[in-house]
LOROZA-385517 format. One record per residue (C-alpha): x, y, z. Coordinates in steps of 0.05 Angstrom, whole numbers. Each point is the difference from the previous one (the first is absolute). Example, Ala and Ser with C-alpha at 12.3 -4.5 7.8 and 13.67 -1.06 7.14 Angstrom:
<pt><X>246</X><Y>-90</Y><Z>156</Z></pt>
<pt><X>27</X><Y>69</Y><Z>-13</Z></pt>
***
This chain:
<pt><X>-2</X><Y>0</Y><Z>-2</Z></pt>
<pt><X>34</X><Y>63</Y><Z>-17</Z></pt>
<pt><X>-4</X><Y>68</Y><Z>28</Z></pt>
<pt><X>-62</X><Y>31</Y><Z>-24</Z></pt>
<pt><X>-34</X><Y>-70</Y><Z>2</Z></pt>
<pt><X>16</X><Y>-3</Y><Z>81</Z></pt>
<pt><X>-38</X><Y>70</Y><Z>14</Z></pt>
<pt><X>-61</X><Y>-22</Y><Z>-45</Z></pt>
<pt><X>-3</X><Y>-64</Y><Z>41</Z></pt>
<pt><X>13</X><Y>38</Y><Z>60</Z></pt>
<pt><X>-52</X><Y>52</Y><Z>-12</Z></pt>
<pt><X>-50</X><Y>-56</Y><Z>-30</Z></pt>
<pt><X>1</X><Y>-35</Y><Z>60</Z></pt>
<pt><X>-13</X><Y>61</Y><Z>49</Z></pt>
<pt><X>-69</X><Y>14</Y><Z>-46</Z></pt>
<pt><X>-18</X><Y>-73</Y><Z>-9</Z></pt>
<pt><X>-6</X><Y>3</Y><Z>86</Z></pt>
<pt><X>-35</X><Y>66</Y><Z>-8</Z></pt>
<pt><X>-48</X><Y>-37</Y><Z>-56</Z></pt>
<pt><X>-16</X><Y>-46</Y><Z>47</Z></pt>
<pt><X>-19</X><Y>42</Y><Z>58</Z></pt>
<pt><X>-36</X><Y>46</Y><Z>-50</Z></pt>
<pt><X>-41</X><Y>-62</Y><Z>-16</Z></pt>
<pt><X>-12</X><Y>-16</Y><Z>65</Z></pt>
<pt><X>38</X><Y>-68</Y><Z>-7</Z></pt>
<pt><X>42</X><Y>22</Y><Z>59</Z></pt>
<pt><X>-7</X><Y>45</Y><Z>59</Z></pt>
<pt><X>32</X><Y>72</Y><Z>19</Z></pt>
<pt><X>43</X><Y>-29</Y><Z>52</Z></pt>
<pt><X>26</X><Y>-56</Y><Z>-50</Z></pt>
<pt><X>16</X><Y>40</Y><Z>-56</Z></pt>
<pt><X>36</X><Y>54</Y><Z>47</Z></pt>
<pt><X>40</X><Y>-70</Y><Z>28</Z></pt>
<pt><X>13</X><Y>-20</Y><Z>-77</Z></pt>
<pt><X>16</X><Y>66</Y><Z>-23</Z></pt>
<pt><X>51</X><Y>8</Y><Z>66</Z></pt>
<pt><X>40</X><Y>-59</Y><Z>-23</Z></pt>
<pt><X>8</X><Y>18</Y><Z>-68</Z></pt>
<pt><X>21</X><Y>76</Y><Z>16</Z></pt>
<pt><X>50</X><Y>-24</Y><Z>54</Z></pt>
<pt><X>42</X><Y>-37</Y><Z>-62</Z></pt>
<pt><X>-13</X><Y>60</Y><Z>-48</Z></pt>
<pt><X>59</X><Y>31</Y><Z>-40</Z></pt>
<pt><X>-7</X><Y>79</Y><Z>-16</Z></pt>
<pt><X>-20</X><Y>-5</Y><Z>-78</Z></pt>
<pt><X>-44</X><Y>-58</Y><Z>20</Z></pt>
<pt><X>-34</X><Y>61</Y><Z>54</Z></pt>
<pt><X>7</X><Y>53</Y><Z>-54</Z></pt>
<pt><X>-44</X><Y>-52</Y><Z>-41</Z></pt>
<pt><X>-55</X><Y>-17</Y><Z>53</Z></pt>
<pt><X>-11</X><Y>73</Y><Z>9</Z></pt>
<pt><X>-5</X><Y>19</Y><Z>-78</Z></pt>
<pt><X>-54</X><Y>-57</Y><Z>-9</Z></pt>
<pt><X>-32</X><Y>20</Y><Z>69</Z></pt>
<pt><X>-3</X><Y>77</Y><Z>-22</Z></pt>
<pt><X>-38</X><Y>-36</Y><Z>-69</Z></pt>
<pt><X>-46</X><Y>-34</Y><Z>37</Z></pt>
<pt><X>-22</X><Y>52</Y><Z>54</Z></pt>
<pt><X>-18</X><Y>44</Y><Z>-66</Z></pt>
<pt><X>-48</X><Y>-59</Y><Z>-22</Z></pt>
<pt><X>-68</X><Y>8</Y><Z>17</Z></pt>
<pt><X>-50</X><Y>-59</Y><Z>5</Z></pt>
<pt><X>15</X><Y>-70</Y><Z>-30</Z></pt>
<pt><X>50</X><Y>-47</Y><Z>39</Z></pt>
<pt><X>35</X><Y>63</Y><Z>31</Z></pt>
<pt><X>-33</X><Y>37</Y><Z>61</Z></pt>
<pt><X>46</X><Y>56</Y><Z>23</Z></pt>
<pt><X>-18</X><Y>6</Y><Z>72</Z></pt>
<pt><X>21</X><Y>-72</Y><Z>12</Z></pt>
<pt><X>51</X><Y>0</Y><Z>-41</Z></pt>
<pt><X>34</X><Y>60</Y><Z>41</Z></pt>
<pt><X>-23</X><Y>-33</Y><Z>64</Z></pt>
<pt><X>47</X><Y>-61</Y><Z>-15</Z></pt>
<pt><X>60</X><Y>29</Y><Z>-24</Z></pt>
<pt><X>-5</X><Y>60</Y><Z>39</Z></pt>
<pt><X>59</X><Y>-13</Y><Z>43</Z></pt>
<pt><X>49</X><Y>-6</Y><Z>-54</Z></pt>
<pt><X>-14</X><Y>66</Y><Z>-21</Z></pt>
<pt><X>36</X><Y>70</Y><Z>11</Z></pt>
<pt><X>-49</X><Y>63</Y><Z>26</Z></pt>
<pt><X>4</X><Y>57</Y><Z>-55</Z></pt>
<pt><X>45</X><Y>44</Y><Z>31</Z></pt>
<pt><X>19</X><Y>32</Y><Z>-62</Z></pt>
<pt><X>-74</X><Y>32</Y><Z>11</Z></pt>
<pt><X>33</X><Y>40</Y><Z>63</Z></pt>
<pt><X>23</X><Y>67</Y><Z>-14</Z></pt>
<pt><X>69</X><Y>12</Y><Z>-41</Z></pt>
<pt><X>57</X><Y>8</Y><Z>45</Z></pt>
<pt><X>-36</X><Y>-49</Y><Z>55</Z></pt>
<pt><X>51</X><Y>-47</Y><Z>34</Z></pt>
<pt><X>-41</X><Y>-60</Y><Z>-16</Z></pt>
<pt><X>-12</X><Y>20</Y><Z>-72</Z></pt>
<pt><X>76</X><Y>3</Y><Z>-1</Z></pt>
<pt><X>15</X><Y>-59</Y><Z>36</Z></pt>
<pt><X>-54</X><Y>-41</Y><Z>-50</Z></pt>
<pt><X>40</X><Y>32</Y><Z>-60</Z></pt>
<pt><X>72</X><Y>-36</Y><Z>20</Z></pt>
<pt><X>-32</X><Y>-62</Y><Z>11</Z></pt>
<pt><X>-37</X><Y>3</Y><Z>-68</Z></pt>
<pt><X>70</X><Y>-1</Y><Z>-34</Z></pt>
<pt><X>26</X><Y>-57</Y><Z>49</Z></pt>
<pt><X>-60</X><Y>-42</Y><Z>-20</Z></pt>
<pt><X>21</X><Y>16</Y><Z>-73</Z></pt>
<pt><X>74</X><Y>-13</Y><Z>7</Z></pt>
<pt><X>-22</X><Y>-76</Y><Z>32</Z></pt>
<pt><X>-42</X><Y>-15</Y><Z>-61</Z></pt>
<pt><X>68</X><Y>12</Y><Z>-36</Z></pt>
<pt><X>36</X><Y>-45</Y><Z>45</Z></pt>
<pt><X>-46</X><Y>-51</Y><Z>-11</Z></pt>
<pt><X>0</X><Y>21</Y><Z>-85</Z></pt>
<pt><X>77</X><Y>-11</Y><Z>7</Z></pt>
<pt><X>-3</X><Y>-66</Y><Z>32</Z></pt>
<pt><X>-38</X><Y>-38</Y><Z>-50</Z></pt>
<pt><X>37</X><Y>35</Y><Z>-57</Z></pt>
<pt><X>76</X><Y>-23</Y><Z>20</Z></pt>
<pt><X>18</X><Y>71</Y><Z>5</Z></pt>
<pt><X>68</X><Y>23</Y><Z>2</Z></pt>
<pt><X>49</X><Y>18</Y><Z>60</Z></pt>
<pt><X>-2</X><Y>72</Y><Z>-25</Z></pt>
<pt><X>-79</X><Y>5</Y><Z>6</Z></pt>
<pt><X>-4</X><Y>-28</Y><Z>67</Z></pt>
<pt><X>61</X><Y>43</Y><Z>29</Z></pt>
<pt><X>-41</X><Y>66</Y><Z>-38</Z></pt>
<pt><X>-62</X><Y>-29</Y><Z>35</Z></pt>
<pt><X>24</X><Y>-7</Y><Z>71</Z></pt>
<pt><X>41</X><Y>65</Y><Z>-12</Z></pt>
<pt><X>-72</X><Y>33</Y><Z>-5</Z></pt>
<pt><X>-37</X><Y>-42</Y><Z>54</Z></pt>
<pt><X>58</X><Y>24</Y><Z>46</Z></pt>
<pt><X>-33</X><Y>73</Y><Z>0</Z></pt>
<pt><X>-64</X><Y>-30</Y><Z>39</Z></pt>
<pt><X>51</X><Y>5</Y><Z>67</Z></pt>
<pt><X>-18</X><Y>79</Y><Z>0</Z></pt>
<pt><X>-63</X><Y>-23</Y><Z>15</Z></pt>
<pt><X>6</X><Y>-59</Y><Z>42</Z></pt>
<pt><X>48</X><Y>40</Y><Z>40</Z></pt>
<pt><X>-40</X><Y>66</Y><Z>6</Z></pt>
<pt><X>-58</X><Y>-37</Y><Z>26</Z></pt>
<pt><X>28</X><Y>-27</Y><Z>49</Z></pt>
<pt><X>28</X><Y>66</Y><Z>24</Z></pt>
<pt><X>-70</X><Y>35</Y><Z>-9</Z></pt>
<pt><X>-60</X><Y>-39</Y><Z>-15</Z></pt>
<pt><X>1</X><Y>-62</Y><Z>46</Z></pt>
<pt><X>13</X><Y>48</Y><Z>60</Z></pt>
<pt><X>-74</X><Y>15</Y><Z>-15</Z></pt>
<pt><X>-32</X><Y>-66</Y><Z>-2</Z></pt>
<pt><X>-5</X><Y>-1</Y><Z>79</Z></pt>
<pt><X>-75</X><Y>-21</Y><Z>8</Z></pt>
<pt><X>-11</X><Y>-72</Y><Z>34</Z></pt>
<pt><X>-27</X><Y>-22</Y><Z>-74</Z></pt>
<pt><X>61</X><Y>9</Y><Z>-40</Z></pt>
<pt><X>58</X><Y>8</Y><Z>41</Z></pt>
<pt><X>19</X><Y>-66</Y><Z>-4</Z></pt>
<pt><X>-5</X><Y>4</Y><Z>-73</Z></pt>
<pt><X>35</X><Y>57</Y><Z>-3</Z></pt>
<pt><X>58</X><Y>-33</Y><Z>31</Z></pt>
<pt><X>-2</X><Y>-62</Y><Z>-45</Z></pt>
<pt><X>0</X><Y>47</Y><Z>-62</Z></pt>
<pt><X>61</X><Y>35</Y><Z>24</Z></pt>
<pt><X>40</X><Y>-70</Y><Z>17</Z></pt>
<pt><X>-23</X><Y>-16</Y><Z>-78</Z></pt>
<pt><X>26</X><Y>56</Y><Z>-23</Z></pt>
<pt><X>63</X><Y>-9</Y><Z>33</Z></pt>
<pt><X>4</X><Y>-78</Y><Z>-30</Z></pt>
<pt><X>-16</X><Y>23</Y><Z>-69</Z></pt>
<pt><X>60</X><Y>51</Y><Z>2</Z></pt>
<pt><X>47</X><Y>-60</Y><Z>27</Z></pt>
<pt><X>-30</X><Y>-51</Y><Z>-54</Z></pt>
<pt><X>9</X><Y>49</Y><Z>-54</Z></pt>
<pt><X>70</X><Y>14</Y><Z>16</Z></pt>
<pt><X>17</X><Y>-80</Y><Z>10</Z></pt>
<pt><X>-33</X><Y>-12</Y><Z>-71</Z></pt>
<pt><X>46</X><Y>50</Y><Z>-25</Z></pt>
<pt><X>58</X><Y>-24</Y><Z>21</Z></pt>
<pt><X>-25</X><Y>-71</Y><Z>-24</Z></pt>
<pt><X>-9</X><Y>35</Y><Z>-71</Z></pt>
<pt><X>65</X><Y>36</Y><Z>-8</Z></pt>
<pt><X>37</X><Y>-68</Y><Z>16</Z></pt>
<pt><X>-35</X><Y>-27</Y><Z>-52</Z></pt>
<pt><X>-37</X><Y>-45</Y><Z>45</Z></pt>
<pt><X>-67</X><Y>-13</Y><Z>-44</Z></pt>
<pt><X>-31</X><Y>-61</Y><Z>32</Z></pt>
<pt><X>7</X><Y>29</Y><Z>72</Z></pt>
<pt><X>-22</X><Y>66</Y><Z>-31</Z></pt>
<pt><X>-58</X><Y>-24</Y><Z>-30</Z></pt>
<pt><X>-24</X><Y>-40</Y><Z>55</Z></pt>
<pt><X>7</X><Y>53</Y><Z>54</Z></pt>
<pt><X>-33</X><Y>55</Y><Z>-57</Z></pt>
<pt><X>-68</X><Y>-38</Y><Z>17</Z></pt>
<pt><X>16</X><Y>12</Y><Z>74</Z></pt>
<pt><X>9</X><Y>66</Y><Z>-10</Z></pt>
<pt><X>-66</X><Y>17</Y><Z>-41</Z></pt>
<pt><X>-41</X><Y>-31</Y><Z>50</Z></pt>
<pt><X>25</X><Y>34</Y><Z>54</Z></pt>
<pt><X>-4</X><Y>69</Y><Z>-30</Z></pt>
<pt><X>-78</X><Y>-14</Y><Z>-26</Z></pt>
<pt><X>-16</X><Y>-21</Y><Z>71</Z></pt>
<pt><X>39</X><Y>72</Y><Z>21</Z></pt>
<pt><X>-46</X><Y>41</Y><Z>-47</Z></pt>
<pt><X>-63</X><Y>-38</Y><Z>15</Z></pt>
<pt><X>9</X><Y>14</Y><Z>72</Z></pt>
<pt><X>8</X><Y>69</Y><Z>-16</Z></pt>
<pt><X>-52</X><Y>9</Y><Z>-47</Z></pt>
<pt><X>-57</X><Y>-39</Y><Z>33</Z></pt>
<pt><X>11</X><Y>2</Y><Z>75</Z></pt>
<pt><X>49</X><Y>60</Y><Z>15</Z></pt>
<pt><X>-28</X><Y>55</Y><Z>-43</Z></pt>
<pt><X>-75</X><Y>-6</Y><Z>8</Z></pt>
<pt><X>7</X><Y>-2</Y><Z>72</Z></pt>
<pt><X>44</X><Y>66</Y><Z>7</Z></pt>
<pt><X>-42</X><Y>34</Y><Z>-48</Z></pt>
<pt><X>-55</X><Y>-9</Y><Z>47</Z></pt>
<pt><X>35</X><Y>26</Y><Z>63</Z></pt>
<pt><X>44</X><Y>54</Y><Z>-22</Z></pt>
<pt><X>-14</X><Y>73</Y><Z>-13</Z></pt>
<pt><X>11</X><Y>43</Y><Z>-56</Z></pt>
<pt><X>53</X><Y>37</Y><Z>40</Z></pt>
<pt><X>36</X><Y>-70</Y><Z>25</Z></pt>
<pt><X>4</X><Y>-16</Y><Z>-79</Z></pt>
<pt><X>25</X><Y>70</Y><Z>-14</Z></pt>
<pt><X>53</X><Y>-9</Y><Z>52</Z></pt>
<pt><X>15</X><Y>-69</Y><Z>-24</Z></pt>
<pt><X>11</X><Y>25</Y><Z>-73</Z></pt>
<pt><X>51</X><Y>55</Y><Z>32</Z></pt>
<pt><X>46</X><Y>-64</Y><Z>25</Z></pt>
<pt><X>-12</X><Y>-39</Y><Z>-60</Z></pt>
<pt><X>31</X><Y>60</Y><Z>-39</Z></pt>
<pt><X>60</X><Y>-6</Y><Z>42</Z></pt>
<pt><X>7</X><Y>-66</Y><Z>-21</Z></pt>
<pt><X>-14</X><Y>-5</Y><Z>-74</Z></pt>
<pt><X>-43</X><Y>-42</Y><Z>-49</Z></pt>
<pt><X>9</X><Y>-64</Y><Z>-38</Z></pt>
<pt><X>-11</X><Y>1</Y><Z>-76</Z></pt>
<pt><X>-42</X><Y>61</Y><Z>1</Z></pt>
<pt><X>17</X><Y>73</Y><Z>-9</Z></pt>
<pt><X>-9</X><Y>38</Y><Z>58</Z></pt>
<pt><X>-74</X><Y>14</Y><Z>13</Z></pt>
<pt><X>-47</X><Y>53</Y><Z>-4</Z></pt>
<pt><X>-9</X><Y>39</Y><Z>67</Z></pt>
<pt><X>-58</X><Y>-34</Y><Z>44</Z></pt>
<pt><X>-48</X><Y>51</Y><Z>26</Z></pt>
<pt><X>-41</X><Y>-21</Y><Z>57</Z></pt>
<pt><X>-76</X><Y>10</Y><Z>-6</Z></pt>
<pt><X>-22</X><Y>69</Y><Z>31</Z></pt>
<pt><X>-46</X><Y>-3</Y><Z>70</Z></pt>
<pt><X>-67</X><Y>7</Y><Z>-4</Z></pt>
<pt><X>-24</X><Y>74</Y><Z>9</Z></pt>
<pt><X>-63</X><Y>26</Y><Z>33</Z></pt>
<pt><X>-20</X><Y>-25</Y><Z>66</Z></pt>
<pt><X>57</X><Y>-52</Y><Z>8</Z></pt>
<pt><X>51</X><Y>61</Y><Z>-7</Z></pt>
<pt><X>-44</X><Y>29</Y><Z>50</Z></pt>
<pt><X>-1</X><Y>-56</Y><Z>49</Z></pt>
<pt><X>74</X><Y>-6</Y><Z>1</Z></pt>
<pt><X>14</X><Y>71</Y><Z>10</Z></pt>
<pt><X>-52</X><Y>-2</Y><Z>64</Z></pt>
<pt><X>40</X><Y>-56</Y><Z>32</Z></pt>
<pt><X>69</X><Y>22</Y><Z>-18</Z></pt>
<pt><X>-25</X><Y>61</Y><Z>41</Z></pt>
<pt><X>-26</X><Y>-52</Y><Z>60</Z></pt>
<pt><X>68</X><Y>-34</Y><Z>-13</Z></pt>
<pt><X>46</X><Y>56</Y><Z>11</Z></pt>
<pt><X>-36</X><Y>25</Y><Z>64</Z></pt>
<pt><X>-2</X><Y>-61</Y><Z>29</Z></pt>
<pt><X>84</X><Y>-7</Y><Z>-12</Z></pt>
<pt><X>11</X><Y>65</Y><Z>28</Z></pt>
<pt><X>-40</X><Y>-9</Y><Z>63</Z></pt>
<pt><X>36</X><Y>-68</Y><Z>18</Z></pt>
<pt><X>72</X><Y>23</Y><Z>-29</Z></pt>
<pt><X>-1</X><Y>-50</Y><Z>-47</Z></pt>
<pt><X>33</X><Y>-16</Y><Z>-68</Z></pt>
<pt><X>-20</X><Y>-47</Y><Z>-51</Z></pt>
<pt><X>32</X><Y>-28</Y><Z>-60</Z></pt>
<pt><X>-29</X><Y>-49</Y><Z>-51</Z></pt>
<pt><X>49</X><Y>-43</Y><Z>-45</Z></pt>
<pt><X>-24</X><Y>-41</Y><Z>-57</Z></pt>
<pt><X>9</X><Y>-78</Y><Z>-3</Z></pt>
<pt><X>75</X><Y>20</Y><Z>-34</Z></pt>
<pt><X>18</X><Y>39</Y><Z>59</Z></pt>
<pt><X>-6</X><Y>71</Y><Z>-21</Z></pt>
<pt><X>-35</X><Y>58</Y><Z>39</Z></pt>
<pt><X>-65</X><Y>24</Y><Z>-45</Z></pt>
<pt><X>-32</X><Y>33</Y><Z>56</Z></pt>
<pt><X>16</X><Y>36</Y><Z>61</Z></pt>
<pt><X>-26</X><Y>50</Y><Z>50</Z></pt>
<pt><X>12</X><Y>25</Y><Z>72</Z></pt>
<pt><X>68</X><Y>37</Y><Z>-23</Z></pt>
<pt><X>45</X><Y>3</Y><Z>-64</Z></pt>
<pt><X>28</X><Y>-64</Y><Z>-32</Z></pt>
<pt><X>74</X><Y>-9</Y><Z>25</Z></pt>
<pt><X>46</X><Y>-27</Y><Z>-52</Z></pt>
<pt><X>14</X><Y>-52</Y><Z>43</Z></pt>
<pt><X>-76</X><Y>-24</Y><Z>4</Z></pt>
<pt><X>-12</X><Y>-5</Y><Z>-73</Z></pt>
<pt><X>15</X><Y>-67</Y><Z>-10</Z></pt>
<pt><X>-21</X><Y>-56</Y><Z>53</Z></pt>
<pt><X>59</X><Y>-26</Y><Z>35</Z></pt>
<pt><X>12</X><Y>-67</Y><Z>-37</Z></pt>
<pt><X>11</X><Y>-43</Y><Z>58</Z></pt>
<pt><X>-73</X><Y>20</Y><Z>28</Z></pt>
<pt><X>-28</X><Y>-7</Y><Z>-72</Z></pt>
<pt><X>29</X><Y>-81</Y><Z>4</Z></pt>
<pt><X>-24</X><Y>-11</Y><Z>69</Z></pt>
<pt><X>-73</X><Y>38</Y><Z>-18</Z></pt>
<pt><X>0</X><Y>-45</Y><Z>-62</Z></pt>
<pt><X>-11</X><Y>-63</Y><Z>46</Z></pt>
<pt><X>-64</X><Y>-24</Y><Z>19</Z></pt>
<pt><X>23</X><Y>-12</Y><Z>66</Z></pt>
<pt><X>19</X><Y>75</Y><Z>9</Z></pt>
<pt><X>-58</X><Y>52</Y><Z>1</Z></pt>
<pt><X>36</X><Y>58</Y><Z>37</Z></pt>
<pt><X>65</X><Y>24</Y><Z>29</Z></pt>
<pt><X>12</X><Y>48</Y><Z>51</Z></pt>
<pt><X>66</X><Y>39</Y><Z>16</Z></pt>
<pt><X>10</X><Y>57</Y><Z>51</Z></pt>
<pt><X>59</X><Y>45</Y><Z>-28</Z></pt>
<pt><X>33</X><Y>67</Y><Z>15</Z></pt>
<pt><X>-7</X><Y>62</Y><Z>-39</Z></pt>
<pt><X>23</X><Y>72</Y><Z>19</Z></pt>
<pt><X>-4</X><Y>-20</Y><Z>72</Z></pt>
<pt><X>-68</X><Y>-30</Y><Z>-1</Z></pt>
<pt><X>-25</X><Y>-70</Y><Z>2</Z></pt>
<pt><X>-37</X><Y>-20</Y><Z>-51</Z></pt>
<pt><X>-46</X><Y>-59</Y><Z>-12</Z></pt>
<pt><X>-3</X><Y>-31</Y><Z>-75</Z></pt>
<pt><X>-47</X><Y>-50</Y><Z>-11</Z></pt>
<pt><X>2</X><Y>-38</Y><Z>-69</Z></pt>
<pt><X>-59</X><Y>-43</Y><Z>-22</Z></pt>
<pt><X>-14</X><Y>-40</Y><Z>-66</Z></pt>
<pt><X>-68</X><Y>33</Y><Z>-28</Z></pt>
<pt><X>-58</X><Y>-52</Y><Z>-23</Z></pt>
<pt><X>-68</X><Y>2</Y><Z>-29</Z></pt>
<pt><X>-55</X><Y>-42</Y><Z>20</Z></pt>
<pt><X>26</X><Y>-59</Y><Z>-27</Z></pt>
<pt><X>72</X><Y>-4</Y><Z>30</Z></pt>
<pt><X>33</X><Y>32</Y><Z>-62</Z></pt>
<pt><X>52</X><Y>43</Y><Z>13</Z></pt>
<pt><X>-6</X><Y>72</Y><Z>-31</Z></pt>
<pt><X>63</X><Y>27</Y><Z>26</Z></pt>
<pt><X>40</X><Y>24</Y><Z>67</Z></pt>
<pt><X>-22</X><Y>55</Y><Z>44</Z></pt>
<pt><X>49</X><Y>42</Y><Z>48</Z></pt>
<pt><X>-28</X><Y>33</Y><Z>62</Z></pt>
<pt><X>52</X><Y>44</Y><Z>40</Z></pt>
<pt><X>-23</X><Y>32</Y><Z>70</Z></pt>
<pt><X>33</X><Y>33</Y><Z>48</Z></pt>
<pt><X>3</X><Y>-30</Y><Z>71</Z></pt>
<pt><X>-10</X><Y>34</Y><Z>67</Z></pt>
<pt><X>30</X><Y>-24</Y><Z>64</Z></pt>
<pt><X>51</X><Y>-56</Y><Z>-36</Z></pt>
<pt><X>73</X><Y>-13</Y><Z>23</Z></pt>
<pt><X>43</X><Y>34</Y><Z>-55</Z></pt>
<pt><X>57</X><Y>-52</Y><Z>4</Z></pt>
<pt><X>-24</X><Y>-54</Y><Z>-53</Z></pt>
<pt><X>-26</X><Y>-64</Y><Z>24</Z></pt>
<pt><X>20</X><Y>-73</Y><Z>-9</Z></pt>
<pt><X>-14</X><Y>-24</Y><Z>-72</Z></pt>
<pt><X>-12</X><Y>68</Y><Z>-24</Z></pt>
<pt><X>40</X><Y>38</Y><Z>-59</Z></pt>
<pt><X>17</X><Y>70</Y><Z>-20</Z></pt>
<pt><X>-34</X><Y>41</Y><Z>-48</Z></pt>
<pt><X>59</X><Y>-2</Y><Z>-47</Z></pt>
<pt><X>0</X><Y>-76</Y><Z>-7</Z></pt>
<pt><X>-76</X><Y>-12</Y><Z>-3</Z></pt>
<pt><X>-3</X><Y>67</Y><Z>-49</Z></pt>
<pt><X>57</X><Y>-18</Y><Z>-42</Z></pt>
<pt><X>36</X><Y>71</Y><Z>25</Z></pt>
***
């Protein structure tokens, strides 16, 4: 069976299962189980063939195709349309990079079947190596935002997979350079499957969850961080412009709340700072924001990202006054982390000597 026949056979088998489900020969759960087995061993070119056939059938009406049932059967293997997000949105950029990599994986399939030259493989691996920019950037910026209990472990898995991909890519490049072709082709399949799992985990698990949980301002902050690291395969993206806040009653209510908040803070001699999930100060009241307060201390952020740590308290000394600094993880009703809050208050009648276990302000705030 040649390369094209292999694609047709895999796609044909997948939709044979789908037809059995659509004709009520098997149940939805049975069909999903059979599809899951076949998709577990699918190659990149076969996956693209499946998507093309599915798109064709979803456009049909009546007859053997039931678009609603087909979508329900295959929905776990489809990437949400992040390309419809506003231009410059981080998730739209990530998808564009991933689409390029999926194209290179298909080229790998083609080269493997066509008996390509050593030079062709070297050129393709050189191109694929640029995806390291994406993997390292995601580890540094994006995965740090995947802190909710629903996706934290998946983000850790993606981080581990990304590192494994880079390691395997380098090892197989060495096999290629040393002209160890048999080992190279064997591990080439391994690398291809690892990359497929990595892309699927990002696109079908992490991106959808993060889209539901982060604000426009969070994505804007993420985009600024990403710009510093650069992008893979695509030109520098257009600027991302967060949607403007709602006018009218919403703004009036916010203004009233701001006045009340300032009054309470002044009466209690409190200062508060809200940090986004990346640790950057995005809101403060009760005093000007000092340079050392613009970023949440790294050690504090790492501790508060742990489910076992909800709050930290420290007594510090500033300008001959003893202050209590409380750091807390801010969560919604579902327990999802939204950011971090620092509350600083002046303590009366407290011994200015540091208590055991306390740390001074320079160490705590990076001064």
